[in-house]
C-alpha positions in Angstrom: -60.8 -38.0 102.1 -59.9 -36.9 105.7 -57.9 -33.8 106.2 -54.2 -34.1 106.2 -54.0 -32.5 109.7 -55.4 -35.8 111.0 -52.4 -37.7 109.7 -49.1 -35.9 110.7 -45.9 -37.3 109.3 -43.7 -39.5 111.5 -40.3 -41.2 111.4 -39.3 -44.8 112.0 -36.4 -47.2 111.4 -37.3 -49.2 108.3 -34.1 -51.2 108.5 -32.3 -51.8 111.8 -28.6 -51.5 112.4 -25.9 -51.5 115.1 -23.4 -49.0 116.4 -20.6 -49.2 118.9 -18.5 -46.9 121.1 -15.9 -47.4 123.9 -15.9 -45.1 126.9 -13.1 -45.6 129.5 -12.7 -49.2 128.3 -16.4 -49.9 128.7 -17.9 -51.2 125.4 -21.4 -50.1 124.4 -23.2 -51.8 121.5 -26.5 -50.3 120.3 -28.8 -52.5 118.3 -32.0 -51.0 116.8 -34.9 -52.8 115.1 -38.3 -51.7 113.7 -41.2 -53.0 115.9 -45.0 -52.5 115.7 -46.2 -54.0 119.0 -45.1 -54.2 122.6 -44.8 -58.0 122.1 -42.4 -57.6 119.2 -40.3 -55.2 121.2 -40.2 -57.6 124.2 -39.2 -60.5 121.9 -36.4 -58.4 120.4 -35.1 -57.3 123.8 -35.1 -60.9 125.0 -33.3 -62.0 121.8 -30.5 -59.4 122.5 -30.2 -60.6 126.1 -29.6 -64.1 124.9 -27.2 -63.0 122.2 -25.2 -60.9 124.7 -25.7 -63.2 127.6 -22.3 -62.5 129.0 -22.7 -58.7 129.0 -22.8 -56.6 132.2 -26.0 -54.9 131.1 -28.6 -55.0 128.3 -30.5 -51.8 128.7 -33.5 -51.1 126.4 -36.1 -48.6 125.2 -38.9 -48.5 122.6 -41.5 -46.3 121.2 -44.7 -47.7 119.7 -47.4 -45.8 117.8 -47.0 -43.1 115.2 -47.7 -40.5 117.9 -45.5 -42.3 120.4 -48.5 -43.6 122.4 -46.5 -46.3 124.2 -43.0 -45.9 125.6 -40.9 -48.2 127.8 -37.4 -48.2 129.0 -35.2 -50.3 131.3 -31.9 -49.6 133.1 -31.2 -53.4 133.5 -29.2 -52.9 136.7 -27.5 -49.6 135.9 -28.3 -46.7 138.4 -31.9 -45.5 138.0 -32.3 -43.1 135.1 -28.8 -43.4 133.7 -29.4 -45.8 130.7 -33.0 -46.6 129.6 -34.3 -43.0 129.9 -31.4 -41.4 128.0 -31.9 -44.0 125.3 -35.6 -43.3 125.1 -35.0 -39.6 125.0 -32.9 -39.9 121.9 -35.7 -41.7 120.1 -38.3 -39.2 121.2 -36.1 -36.2 120.3 -35.5 -37.6 116.9 -39.3 -38.2 116.5 -38.7 -41.9 115.8 -41.6 -44.3 116.5 -42.2 -48.0 116.1 -38.6 -48.7 117.0 -36.8 -50.5 119.8 -33.2 -50.3 120.9 -31.0 -52.4 123.1 -27.6 -51.0 124.3 -25.3 -53.8 125.5 -22.5 -52.8 127.9 -19.4 -54.7 128.7 -17.9 -53.1 131.8 -14.3 -52.0 131.3 -13.3 -51.7 135.0 -13.6 -47.9 135.4 -16.8 -46.3 136.8 -18.3 -43.6 134.6 -20.5 -41.9 137.1 -24.1 -41.0 136.5 -23.4 -38.2 134.1 -20.9 -40.4 132.1 -23.5 -43.2 131.9 -26.2 -40.9 130.6 -23.9 -39.5 127.9 -22.6 -42.9 126.9 -26.0 -44.6 126.5 -27.4 -41.7 124.6 -24.4 -41.5 122.4 -24.5 -45.2 121.7 -28.1 -44.9 120.4 -27.1 -42.0 118.1 -24.2 -44.1 116.8 -26.6 -47.0 116.1 -29.1 -44.7 114.3 -26.3 -43.7 111.9 -26.2 -47.3 110.7 -30.0 -47.6 110.3 -32.3 -46.7 107.5 -34.7 -44.0 108.9 -37.7 -43.0 106.8 -40.4 -40.4 107.1 -43.9 -41.9 106.9 -46.4 -39.6 105.2 -50.1 -39.8 104.5 -50.7 -40.0 100.8 -52.1 -41.5 97.7 -50.9 -44.8 96.1 -51.4 -44.5 92.4 -50.9 -47.2 89.7 -49.7 -45.8 86.4 -49.5 -47.9 83.3 -47.6 -46.5 80.3 -46.0 -47.7 77.1 -42.3 -47.8 76.9 -41.9 -44.5 74.9 -43.5 -42.6 77.8 -41.4 -44.1 80.6 -38.7 -41.4 80.3 -41.3 -38.7 80.5 -42.9 -40.2 83.5 -39.6 -40.7 85.3 -38.6 -37.1 84.6 -41.9 -36.0 86.1 -41.4 -38.2 89.2 -37.9 -36.7 89.8 -39.2 -33.2 89.4 -42.2 -33.6 91.7 -40.5 -35.7 94.3 -42.8 -38.7 93.8 -41.9 -41.9 95.5 -41.7 -45.0 93.3 -42.8 -48.1 95.2 -42.5 -50.6 92.4 -42.2 -51.0 88.6 -43.3 -54.0 86.6 -42.0 -54.4 83.1 -44.0 -56.4 80.6 -45.9 -55.6 77.5 -46.1 -52.2 79.0 -44.7 -50.7 82.2 -46.8 -50.5 85.4 -45.6 -48.2 88.2 -46.9 -47.9 91.7 -46.3 -44.3 92.9 -46.9 -42.6 96.2 -47.1 -38.9 97.0 -48.8 -36.4 99.4 -52.6 -36.9 99.3 -53.2 -33.2 98.9 -51.4 -33.3 95.5 -53.5 -36.1 94.0 -55.4 -34.0 91.5 -52.3 -32.0 90.5 -50.1 -35.1 90.1 -52.7 -37.0 88.0 -53.2 -34.0 85.8 -49.4 -33.6 85.3 -49.0 -37.3 84.4 -51.9 -37.1 81.9 -50.4 -34.0 80.3 -46.8 -35.4 80.2 -48.0 -38.6 78.3 -50.6 -36.8 76.1 -53.4 -38.8 78.0 -51.9 -42.1 77.1 -51.2 -43.2 80.7 -53.8 -45.3 82.5 -54.3 -44.1 86.1 -55.8 -46.1 89.0 -56.0 -44.9 92.6 -55.0 -47.9 94.7 -55.4 -46.6 98.2 -54.8 -43.8 100.7 -52.6 -44.3 103.7 -49.1 -44.0 105.1 -46.1 -44.6 102.8 -42.4 -44.4 103.3 -41.2 -41.2 101.7 -38.0 -42.3 99.9 -37.3 -38.8 98.6 
């Protein structure tokens, strides 16, 4: 297994959302969505432009790659550096990757000035993030655990105590869980599950890779 240092944790929007604010009668609507490629980001931006076709501006920004390898932003007619860049800076400061945002502006008749625009576009993205589901992606082990019903409570207690993420649970003749946790804890977690169930649990390592830490 490769060293954990090669796989630093990162954050992304797993479920998109919208946020809105009004500044001197100008309406700013921020829409965020998870994306994995530049093409997906471009399609999302175009979708928002069609949805808000009557808006004054549809400014955008996105970050692709778990280390933020690809970034783009657009002012869409606003003064240079007053919209797209402040939006992008919010994503970068929060460490959020694989995410795109469009902030739609309906002009309210009062000029905000460059400083006012920078603040408004950045604040709109922050407002949108409040209505999104943001998760931390960690490199770890996905483990399948099969137990009989009398051991379910013991396993669930252990999961809560150790901060183990439950990805799924299948209830049939017995109960089959798929769990995810930090890869460095693999040996310790497996040992704890075996001890908690008096070696009755069946354990199978499914994979190693990034998972959404729901804890």
